[in-house]
C-alpha angles and dihedrals in degrees: 000000000000128000090242092055090050090051090050091050091050091050090051090048093051091050092043096058089066090060126088116244089256092054096045098084093050089046091052091052092049097042098042096040093206095315099140094186091053092048092049091050092050092046090051089056088058092058113085112232123234088249092056092047092049092048091050093049092048095049113099117238090236121045111245092245090060097042094084093051091050092047091047091050092050093049095046103025093144092056103039128074113177094337094309119119117233098204 
């Protein structure tokens, strides 16, 4: 596969993400103009890799720097309004 073909596939992918799922097949046909290799490359970009899925599943819902503020708010909810103490 050439570098140019990969660039074309990435361009198709970036334009494709703006399409609704119903429009994607028509868009593929129009953008790839029968180039099966180009379509397969663009479709592959739509599939999340195992690495991306694993990274997503291992990422905490709250960023570590915010975890203390959330925990503090939960522990002292009657005293804290938007991170300010009401002592």
